[in-house]
C-alpha positions in Angstrom: 0.0 0.0 0.0 1.3 3.5 -0.8 1.1 6.5 1.4 -2.1 8.5 0.6 -4.3 11.0 2.5 -5.7 9.5 5.7 -3.2 6.7 5.9 -1.3 6.0 9.1 2.4 5.9 8.3 5.2 4.4 10.4 8.7 5.6 9.6 12.1 4.3 10.7 14.4 7.4 10.6 17.3 9.4 11.8 17.7 13.2 11.7 21.0 14.9 11.3 22.0 18.6 10.9 23.8 19.7 7.8 27.2 18.9 9.4 26.2 15.3 10.0 25.6 15.7 13.7 22.9 13.3 15.0 19.9 15.2 16.2 17.4 12.3 16.6 18.5 8.7 16.6 15.0 7.5 15.7 15.0 4.9 18.5 11.3 5.1 18.4 9.6 5.0 15.0 7.7 8.0 13.9 4.0 7.3 13.5 1.7 10.0 12.0 -1.6 10.5 10.1 -0.8 11.5 6.5 -2.7 14.2 4.7 -2.2 17.6 6.2 -2.9 17.0 9.9 0.3 18.8 11.0 1.8 15.5 12.3 5.1 16.1 10.5 6.7 19.0 8.6 4.7 19.7 5.4 7.7 19.4 3.1 8.6 16.0 4.6 5.0 14.8 4.2 5.0 15.9 0.6 8.2 14.0 -0.1 6.7 10.8 1.5 3.4 11.0 -0.5 3.0 7.9 -2.7 5.9 6.0 -1.2 5.4 2.3 -0.3 6.5 0.1 2.6 10.3 -0.5 2.4 11.0 2.6 0.3 13.9 4.7 1.6 13.9 8.5 1.7 16.3 11.3 2.3 14.7 14.8 2.8 16.7 17.9 3.6 14.7 20.7 5.2 16.0 24.2 5.4 15.3 26.1 8.6 12.2 27.8 7.2 10.8 24.3 6.4 11.5 23.0 9.8 11.7 25.0 13.1 12.2 28.4 11.5 15.0 30.9 11.3 16.7 32.0 14.5 15.1 35.2 15.8 17.4 37.4 17.9 14.4 39.3 19.2 13.3 36.2 21.1 16.4 36.4 23.3 15.6 38.4 26.4 17.7 39.5 29.4 15.6 39.5 32.6 16.2 40.3 36.2 17.1 37.1 38.2 14.6 38.3 40.9 11.8 37.4 38.5 12.7 33.8 38.7 12.7 31.1 41.5 16.0 30.7 43.2 16.7 27.2 42.0 16.8 27.9 38.3 19.5 26.4 36.1 20.7 26.8 32.5 18.7 24.6 30.2 15.4 24.8 32.2 12.4 25.8 30.2 9.3 27.7 31.2 6.2 29.0 29.5 5.4 32.6 29.3 1.6 33.3 28.9 0.9 35.4 25.8 -0.8 38.7 26.1 -3.8 39.9 24.1 -4.5 36.5 22.6 -0.9 35.8 21.5 0.2 32.2 21.8 2.0 31.1 24.9 5.7 30.7 24.3 8.3 28.4 25.8 11.6 30.1 26.8 14.8 28.2 27.6 17.3 29.6 30.1 20.6 29.9 28.2 22.7 31.9 30.8 22.6 33.1 34.3 25.2 35.8 35.5 25.4 38.9 37.7 21.8 39.0 38.7 20.6 38.6 35.1 18.9 35.6 33.3 19.2 35.2 29.6 16.1 33.4 28.1 15.6 32.3 24.5 12.2 31.8 22.9 13.6 30.1 19.8 13.1 26.4 19.3 16.5 24.7 20.1 16.7 23.7 16.4 15.7 27.1 15.0 18.1 28.1 12.2 19.2 24.5 11.7 18.9 22.6 8.4 17.7 19.1 9.1 18.3 15.9 7.0 15.8 13.1 7.5 17.0 9.7 6.4 14.8 6.6 6.7 12.4 4.1 5.3 8.7 3.5 5.3 8.1 0.7 7.8 4.3 0.4 7.7 1.3 2.0 6.0 -2.4 1.4 6.8 -5.6 3.2 6.4 -6.7 5.3 9.4 -9.8 4.6 11.3 -12.8 7.0 11.1 -12.0 8.0 14.7 -8.4 8.8 13.9 -9.4 10.9 10.9 -12.0 12.7 13.0 -9.5 13.4 15.8 -6.7 14.3 13.3 -4.1 12.0 14.9 -3.1 8.3 15.3 -4.6 6.2 18.1 -3.1 3.0 19.5 0.5 2.1 20.2 2.7 5.2 19.7 -0.2 7.3 18.6 -2.7 8.5 21.1 -1.3 10.5 24.0 -3.2 12.0 26.9 
């Protein structure tokens, strides 16, 4: 069976950056609902359309096709007094958006001299990604999966 709209696709894959550094070892297969449900990057989904079980793929995504370009304006310097005492570099926290803006996740990237540097960029913003893998399984989605817009069952439905 080939990958078509409303099929559930299981991929064996790895992801590297453009320098060949491993980003995701693909230890757990990627299972998604095909057909524009935002389960994977649109350009990757487009490249997989029509492929069959066992077919290999290599797809290179530029930053704008993956996690976006790095935005310097999302790097903020805040007073340490605005944070709990036990913060560490690498911690993340959510800042609730104002006036209907989306909530954003910020990562602490530096703590020094009473200041905390936070970064609202995705850790992979500005990074080109190379997906390598093969199609492990393809099946038609159930009516419930299509209605919900995501896969149910092992590896699919998360609460």
